[in-house]
N, C-alpha and C positions, 0 to 999 in steps of 0.2 A: 151239324158241325159248326156252321156259321154262328148259331146261337151260343154254343159253348165258347167260341173265341170271343164273342162280344162280352160274355159274362166275365171271362178272364181279364179282358182289357179294362172293364169297369173296376174290378177289384184292384188291379195294379194302379189305376189312376187314383183310387181312394187310399192307396198306400196300406192296404190290408194284406198281410203276408199270407201266401198260400202254403199248404203243407204237403209233405210227402213228395210224390213224383211231380207235383204241379208247382213246386217252388220256382221262383223266377230264375232265369238263366243269368249267370254272372259273366262279366267281361274277362275275368281271370278264373281259372279253376281252383277249387279248394285243393290243398295238398293233403294227400293221405299217406300215412307212414306208420311203421310199426317199431322201428328202432331209434330213429332220431329225426328231429326237425331243426332247421336253421333258417331264420328269416331276418332280413335287414334291409337297408336303404338302397342298395345297388346289387345287381346280379353278381358282379365280380367279387363283392365282399361276402355275399352269401356262400359263394364257392369256397372262400377261405374257411368258413365254418365247416363245410362239407369235407374239405381236405383234412382238417384236424379230427373230425369224427372218424374218418377212414383210417387215420393213424392210430386209432384206439383211444382218443380223448373222450372225455365226458362233456356234458353240456356247458360246464364252466370253462373248460379248455376252448370249446368252440366259440363261446361268447367272447372270450378274450381275443381270440384270433379275429373275429368279426369286428370288434371295437378297433383293434390295431389296423385292420384293413380300411375301415371307413375313415379313420383319422388320416391315413396315408393318402387316400384318394380324394380327400377334402370333400367328403359327403356331408356338407354343412357343418363341419367340425374339423379340428386338427389336434395334434398331440399336446398342445398347450391348454386344452380345454378341461372339461370335468366329466366324471363318470358317476352316475347314480344307478343303483341296481337293487333288485330284490332277488334273493336266491332261495329256492326251496331245497332244503337239505333232507333227503329221504332217510338218512341214517338217524338224524335227530328228530325227524318229522316236525320241522319248524321252518318258519320263514325268517330269513336274516336280511337286514338292510345293509347297504354299502354306501357310505358317505365318502365320495371321492371328489368333493367340491373344494376348490381353492379358496383362499382367504385374501382379504384386502391387505396390501403390503404396507410396510413402514412408511409413515407420512401421509397415508390416505385418510384424511379427516374432512369433515364439512368445511372447516376453515380453509384448508388447502384449496378445495375446489371453488369456494366462494372468492378467494383472492384472484383466481383465474377467470372470474366472471361467469362461472358455471353454476346453474341451479342444481344440476345433477352431474355425476361423473359422465364422461363422454361415451358415445356409442362406439367409437372406433379410435384406433391409435394406441400408443403404449400406455397411456393413462387409463385405458379401459380394462386393463388386465388385472385379474387376480392370479395367485400362484397356480401353476399347472397341477391338475389333480389326476388326470387320466393315467399317466404312467404309473404313479404310485398305487392307484386303485386297482388296476388290472394285475399288477404284480402281487398285491395283497390277496386278491381273489384267487389267483392262480396258485399261490403258495399254500393257502389253507384248504381249498376245495377242489383244485384241479389235480390231474395226475401226470401231465406231460411237463417237459422242460420249457423254459422260456425260449430256448432256441427253436424248439418244435413249433410253438404257437406263434412266434414272430416271423417264422420263415416266409409265409405268404405275404406279409406286410413288407418285408425286406425285398422280396422279388418285385412287388408293386413299386416300391421306392426306386429300385434300379431302372424301372421303366414300365409303364402300362399305357394302353390306349386311352386317350382322353375321351370321356363321354360328352354327349351334346349339352346336357344340362349344366354341368360344371364349366364347360368351355364358355357358355353364354354368360354365366354368372361372373366369371373372371373378366370377360370383355366389358360388361356393364360397370364393373367396379374398378376399372383400370386407373381412373384418376386417383382414387384413394390408395390403390396398391403402389403407385409410383412414389408416394410419400415415404416409403420404407425401402432403402437400397437393397436389403436382403430379400424382401418380398418381390421387388421388381425383378431381381435377377432370376428368381425361381418361376414367377408367374407370367412374366411378359417376355418370353424368349424372342419374339419377333418385333420388339418395340422399335429397334433402330434399323429395321430392314425397309427397303424401298420396294413396294410391290403395288400392283394395280389396286386402286382404292376400293373397287367394288368387291374385291376378294380378301382384302387385307384384314388380318386380326393381329393385334399386338400380343394377345395371349395365345395359348396352344389351340390348334384347330381340332375339331372333333375327329377322332381316329388317329391323331398324331401321338407318337410315343412321348409321354411326359416323364421326364427324369428328374429325380431329386437326390443328387449325390450327397449333399450334407445330411439330409435326413437318413439316408441309407447308412451313412457312416455312424451316425448317432445310435441307430438301432443295433448295428453290428458291435458297437462298444458295449452295449448292455449284454449281448450274447457272449461276447468275449470274456467279460469278467465272470459271468455265470459259469461258463465252461472251465475256466481256469480254477474256479473254486471247487468244482466237482472233481477235477483232476487232482486237486490238493487234498481230497478226502472229505470235503464239506458235505453236509446233507443237502438234499434238494431245496429245503426251505432256506438254509444258510446261503446257498448259492444264489437264489433269487434275491435274498436280502442284499447280497453284495452288489447285484445289478441296481437295486433300488438306491443304495448308498452312492453309487457312482453317478446316478442321475441327480440326486438331491443334495449331495455333499462333495462330489468329486469334480473331475475335469469338465464333465457336461454341465454341471451347475455353474461353474466359473464362466464358461463361454456363454451360457444362457444369460446370466445376470449382466455380463459385460455388454452383450448385444442389446439387452433391454435398456440399460442405463445410457448407452451411447445414443439411443433414439429418444431419450427423455422419459423413460419409464422409471418406476419407483422400486421394483422388486430387488431385494438384496439377497446375498448368500445366506444370511441369517434367516430371512423369511422362508427360503426353501428348506433349510435344515430343520426349522421348528415345525413346519407343517407336516401333517401325517394324515393318511386316510384312516377310516375306522369302520368297524362293524357296529351295528346298532339294532335295537329292537324297533320294528316298524309299528305303526298304528293300524287299527282295523275297525270295521263295523260289520254288522251282520244285516244283510238285506234279503228278506224272505228266505232265510235258511242258508244263504251263501255268505261265507266270510271273505270280505274284500280287504286286501292289505295295501298300504301305501307307506312311503317314507314320511317322516313327521314334518313339522312346520318350517323347516329350512327349505322345503320345497312347497309347491302349491298342492301337492297330492291330497292332503286332507279335505280340500275343496270338494272333491268327488264324493268322499265319505259323508261330508255334511249335506251335500245335495241329495244323496241317497236317503239319508235319515229324514230329510224334509219330505221327499217324494213318497216315502213309505206311508204317509198319511193320506195319499190319494189313490184312487182306482185308475191307474194309467191305462190299463188294458181296455177298459170300457170307453175311454176317450177316443181310441183309434190312433194308430201310429201316424205321427206328423199331421194330425188334424189341428185346426186352429186352437182348440182348447188344450190339446197336448203340448203344442209348441209354447203356448202362453204359460202353462203351468211349469214346464221344465225351465223356461227362460227365467221366470220369477224365482224359482228355487236356486238356479245358478247365480242370479244376481244377489240373493241373500248370502249365499256361501262365499262368493267372491268379495263381497263387501267386508266380510269378516277377515278374509285373507289379506285384504289391502290394509287393514289396521293392526291385526294381531299376529301375523306370521313373521318369523325372523329366526335368528340363530339361537337355538336353545342353550348354547354354551355361554351366552352373555345374559346376565340378570337384567330385569326380573324375568321369571319363568313365564312363558306363554301359557294361556289358559286352555291347554289342550283337552283336558278332561271335560271342561264345560263345553267347549266347541263341539266335541263329538258325542255329547250326551243326547239320548233320545228325547229327554224332556225339553232340552233347549231347542231341538229340532221341531218339536210340536209347537212350541211358542213361536218360532220363526214362521212355521207353516201358516199360522193364523193370520199373518200379516199379508198374505197373498190376496189381492183383490181379483176375483175371477173375471171382472168386467173391464179391467184397464191396466196397462203397463204402469208401473210406478217408477218414474225416473229418479226419485229421491231416496231409493232404498239405500240404507247405510248399515254400518256394522251394529250388531247388537251388543249386549253385555253378558257374556257367558260366565262371568265370575260367580254370579248368584247360583249357578247350577253346579258349582264345585265347592261351595262353601267359603268363598273368598270375597275380597273387596277389590274393585278395579283400581289399580294404581294410577291410571290415566283417565279418570272420569272426566276431567275438564277438557282434555284433548278430544275425547270421544264426542262431547257435546258440540264442539266447534269444528268437527272433522269435515263436514260438507263444504265449508268455506275454503278448504285447501285444494279443491279439485282444479285440475288444469283442463281447460276446454281446447278443442282442436285449433281454434283461432289464436290461442296463446302459445301453441306449440311451434317449435322451430326445428323441423327435421334436419338431421345432420348427415344424411347420405342420399344418394339418388334413388328415386322410386324404382321398385322392382316387383311390385305386386302382380300376381297372376289373376287376381280377381277381376271379373268382368261386371261392370255396372250397366244395367239396362233398364228400360222402362218396365214397370211391374204390370201395368194394365192400361190400355188406351183410355178406358173410361175413368181412371183414377188419377191420371196425370203421371209424370215421370217419377221414378224413384230417385234417390240421391245420385247425382251425377258425380263421378269421381274426378275431382280436381287433382292437380299434381300433388298438393298437400295431402289430400285424402288418400291418394295412392301410396304416398310415402308412409302415412300412418298405418295403412294396411300392411305394408311391407314390414314395418317395425313390429306390428302386433304378432306376426307369424314367424318372427326371426328364429333361425337356428335349428339345430338338433337333427338327429336321426334316431332310429330305434333298433334294438337288437333283441331277438327272442330265440331261445334255444331250449330244447328238452330232449331227454334220452330215456331209453327203456329201463335204465337202472333207477329212474325216479328223479334225477336232478332236473331242475327247472330254473331258468334265468330270464329275467326281464330287465332290460337296461335302456335308459334314455341318456346316452352320452351326448355331449354338446360342447360348444365353445370353440373359439378360434376359427370361425367360419370366414370365408372369403368376404372382405379383403383384410385378412388378419395381418398383423405385423409379425414378421419372422424374426426370431431372436438370434441375431448373429449368424454364425456358421453351424448352428445346431439343426437347421431345417424345421424348427418347431414354431408353429403359428401361435401367437398369444391369444388367450381368452379375451372376450369382450364383456364378461359377466359383471364387471363393476357397475355398469349402468343400471343394474337391477336394485341397487341401494337407493335410498333417499338421503337427503342431507338435513331435512327439517323434521324433528320429532312429532310435530303436529300432523304430519301425513301418516307416519307409521313409526311409533316410538320403538318398536322392536327391530326395525330394519334400517337404522341409521348407520352410515358407513363409519368404520373404525378399524384400525390396524389389527390384523389377526382374526377378523370377523368374517363368517360366511355370508354372502348375500342371499336373500330369499329368491330362489330360482323357480322357473316354470316347469322344470324337468320332473317327470312323474311316471316311473315304471309302475306296473300293477300286476298283482297276483290275486287269484280268487280260489278258494278251496270250497269243496262241497263234500259233505260227509267225511271231512277231515282229510280229503285227498285233493290233489291239483285238479282244478276245473277249467280255469282260464289263465293265460299268461299273455299280457297285452300292453302295448304302449304306442305312442304316436309322436310325430314331430309337430311343431307349429306354435311355439310360444304360448300365449295366453289362451289359445284355443284348445290346448291339449286335453285338459280335464273335461272340457265341454264335449269334445268328440268321443273321448273314452266313456264318459257317462252314457251318451246316447248309443254307442256301440254295445255296451253292457245291457242296457234296457232293451235294445233290439233283440238280443238273444234271450234274455231272461223273461221279459214280459211278452214279447211278440214272436218268439220261437223261430227267429231267423237263424240260419246256420252261420258259421264263423266267416265264410267268404261273403255271403249276402250282407251280413252286418258290417263287414269291412268296407264294402262298396256302397252301402245304403246312404241315401241323402241325409245329411245332418244340417243343423242350423247353428250359427255362431252368434253370440252376443258380444257387443263391444262396450257394455255398460260398466264393466270393471275398469280399474285404472291400469293402463298398459304397464307392463313390466319393463318396457324399453323406451329409449329416446327421452321425451319430455313427460312421459307417463300420463298422456291425456285420457279422458273418459268421454264416451259418446252414448249417453243413455238412450235407450229405445231403438238403437240401430241394430239391425239383424241381417245376417247373411243367410239367404235361402238358396236352395237348388233351383236352377232354371226350370226344372220339371215341376215345380210347385204349381198346383192347379189355381186357376183364377179366383175361384171362390175362397180358397185359403188366403190368397193375397189380399182380397178385399176385406175379409174378416179381421186380419191382423192389422191392416191400416186403420180400420175403424176403432180399434182399441189402443191406438197410440204408438204403433211401430213404424219406423222408417226402414223401408225394404231395400236391400241390395241383393245381387244375385251372382252366383258362380256356377260354372258348368259342373264342377265336381267339388263337393263340400265334405267329403267323408274322412279326411285324414291328412296324410296317408297313415292308416292304421295297420300295424302288424300284430298278429296274434296266433296263439296256439290253443286249440280246444282239446281237452282230454276226454275222450269218449270212454267214460267209465263202464258203460254197458258192454263194449267190445274190446277194451284194452288197447285202443289205437289212438293215433294223433290225427287231428285235422288242423292244417295250417291255413291261415288267411292272410292276405296281403292286399291292401287297397289298390284300386285302379288309378289313384291320384298320385302320380310320381313314378320313380324308377324302382320302387321297393319290390323285393323278390324273395321267394322262399324255395328251399330244397328239402326234401324228405326222403327217408329210406325205410 
């Protein structure tokens, strides 16, 4: 018996997955369900999805309810942010993309920010905001693919706005960000209810205390206005779709829009009534690749989603399984593949609605991936990896050849970066091995850069027995968001993802009416033409890194969905950050504290700078479709408050 335990311990230490009954025990159980699954960033928001399912809603209704709930409880986003989604429509047997990302407002130009002494749009404040996308996106999704009314799906969010118990994590975030919050009178009134109270300093919080009832009267009123106009339209004989459109118009063209823009402009923002009226969400065709018989779908290059597809195409040229999960060779190979794909992201990704067209066909071609794979040096990290030239792989000529040749010179190093908010990173930097000397010690600036790297977002996954599947990565308007007047709506901070110099990324230069290239990246995978996986994750530039490894854990190493959600991942910082001053830190890698000493030594020898975190897996939320048994498996990482419910 002791011998068997020793063998198991060795296998776990070597990160070789066990099979069958001997699979490793997870900290959270997998969710097993037959009728529906709802997973998102907080237990109370997952409950909103369950409530709507129990009302007879489908997965789209439940996803909309969870998005509304997460926005209301400020689960790293609010109502002024953006919603990106993939929907599997079982009737049409197709995957549909949802673009609910706002755009840069009138006056947002490189010259505008340059005159203010800014290299990039700011990380926080009214000038960081693009137009709100989430309200329009969820109403569009609900109208076309849902079956319940706006009143029914918004009811949980309205109850939460009337008052809900504040959770520990959000209370702590508010407290850390209170200096920034105080710059907005409307944010201060909502977020810092105890600011002017005199209480013992050892217990005093200016923001809400954990467990305290947190009330948002203005937001509740705004949501009730949307329901009111919908219900009036239904009573007047309008169709369900027409009634939801009436609510949409009230938000983007009516009295809500007027108070929203008044509140924005009063605080120095640029968004106009015309900006709101002209913007609209849209359905679109996603992009995809096939990895070893599995079709993986992503939104196109206005997100970073194709990065994962590019990395899969590169990694298809290697025998990953034979390397062993999280061995030095495996980590190195995946790190290099990610670096190649992210370098392309940093130069070629942007808003497809603005010419010239991004070279999507070339970027996702298998031939281009094979050419990129040949650049990987198996013996050394390459800190100089840059974007390739995919135009040759789609029969075209690169319009920015000169910028491509000089791209490396535009990099911002951490020493040149000027963080704009207080550090809030949860990463723990520790010595990697006594014999090798300390790993990178986190200075205040490094901690801030880490915080920016992982900024924002939650995730929402929903599926039902009818076949509807929804994967969403909503975001924007995270604490310390500026609240727009008496609407209760926190503004997006997505403007910071633009650049102002075409030499950095000619496809992503800020311009009025343009979508910034975002990190948000929902994912769906089909096998044999049927849903196989639905998954997404929060965490800024780490998102497609974690999703890639989660997917490989399941497909290459046979981990189940919960094991893969909790499994240790590694993160690269070699790409250019999408936030703050967009720094790059080549060769820097975040590893799990459980990484064996021999792996640490080998990685250091081939050029990596090691940092460590207790949990590095996400937080990933996912649904696995057990095609053999016709059931659902839900997975939710042990890194955060993410939670799932199934029936």
